[in-house]
C-alpha angles and dihedrals in degrees: 000000000000090000089064091064098085121177089264089061096040101106094189093053092045090051089053092049089051091052091049092049092049093048095048092047093046110027114201087219117036112267095357111133098165120129126177116198122191128198127175091218129064092211090056091047090053090049092050093047092052093052104029096047091052091048095048093045096048098041102036107012090238129138129238137195141195132213124183136155090269098034112061090192141328128180142177090234105109116234094007116138103242104216120141094246093049093048093049092046092053090047096048105022099166098049092040094048095239091170088065101035100038106016096161097044115102096178122116135194115212103177123043121187116193148156124232091281086096097035092103134052100005125122106214100149094136083081119079102184124065122181127195101204090185116028117232119220092221113081090203088066092048090050091049092051095047088044090071089074101020094077142127110268096040114146092201120107090203133026126189134209117198121194123195109216127191109272089230130063113283090239089060092040092057100033095090090083090053091053091049091049090052090055090046089056090052090052091047091054089058095042138051097292092245099089102086099127093172102071131200093255092059092048091050091048090055092050090048092051090047091055091049092049092050092054092046091050099044105038145020105252137183115232091240090055095058122106113297093253116144094225089060095045100048091120091052093047094060091089091057092049091050090051090051094048091050091049093050090047092055100035106027131234118338098208092106096051110111123237122254100046117146142189134200123224135172119264121245138201092271095036113053124195115292140089132286109212124199109199138174123218110225102198110031088245104133109041098097115178090359090274092150105063091188092062129177084030121070130192121195128175111207124186122228090260093056096257117138109244096179122005132212093262091069103060096152093053092044093048089052090054092045090050095048091050095051109027114118094009107119100157133045116279095234099200096058092036092056091049092049093047091051093050094047095039090243092313098312094109110045096154093123091053091046090054092052090046089056089051090051094051091044090057090054093048093047090059089050092050092050089054091047090058092047091050091060088072098042133089112262100047132265130311091203093090097042100079138016119218123200097177122233093031090062094062139051124206115245096179141310137219119216113212115200 
């Protein structure tokens, strides 16, 4: 059946060819015929190269090239050495200093098709038109791709990013996995119960990607405004990793440090009095839809009145607060420590902390229960019957930070 879908009947390919024709006939910058096309898959890139290069050559007499992880470079220019550097230089001659590297070469590449092997570290700002033939759920990847042409030194007054979206609603586009999971559950009910090959982590990852795609499709977002997922914020988390590496370097491994330690720090304008709890979930019972990307670890910032200042679904924001409260403090802050010791009778009466801990865990469980209710109406069955949560017994305390 797939064989019947020839390029002539491939609507997505024909749409791309229409975009290319429109761009070449009506350049967005005078005389600029450069087009950069990204695909996440090398097979798709090969398919595009086969069809796009023939179209561009026959209709406009222009040359094309392809670069993938397995293809260093291939071009329609006869006799041209097809290395990555040569292909990129012919595609972006000004930014790649072609007049110095290839002074006697008069060839030019107008259309470059590539995978993400060139999405970082390449200056291709001669081009003014970047196409994502298959949209990537991670905005970091989209930014990296567009960053090949959105660079300092561009001579273009205007640059354009074009995203190909599924021609169906994203819910329908991503619902296949839900239908498969429903059938898996049916098979599990008739088997041993150990045959669920599609695990909860994969399901959560799909939901997470769906949420990212929806935001990318519906609004213009800043990378720092995206959901607080760790996979999105890897660039922003580097500072925390560096802090940790430096600490381990100076103080040694922390594997032998017991759980339950705490510290006391002064409050600030952005961080009111309360407690930041770092917890570990013992039974994988609360991370519905992989909303907490730190799972099995949970961080919750609770105010002295029991209100949640920063919940466990905002790890990046909470880590920022934690870091700002503690950075540069290498010795106890005696004033706040003395006050805390007096109130808790040197740690013998921790009832106030226990109450706030209960509030913190309650906030985590409430989010889980809300998702349980939602799952009753979703494809794939309900998560409400999968796990039972009693509360405090489902978590262990790693440490806590008292903010005064």
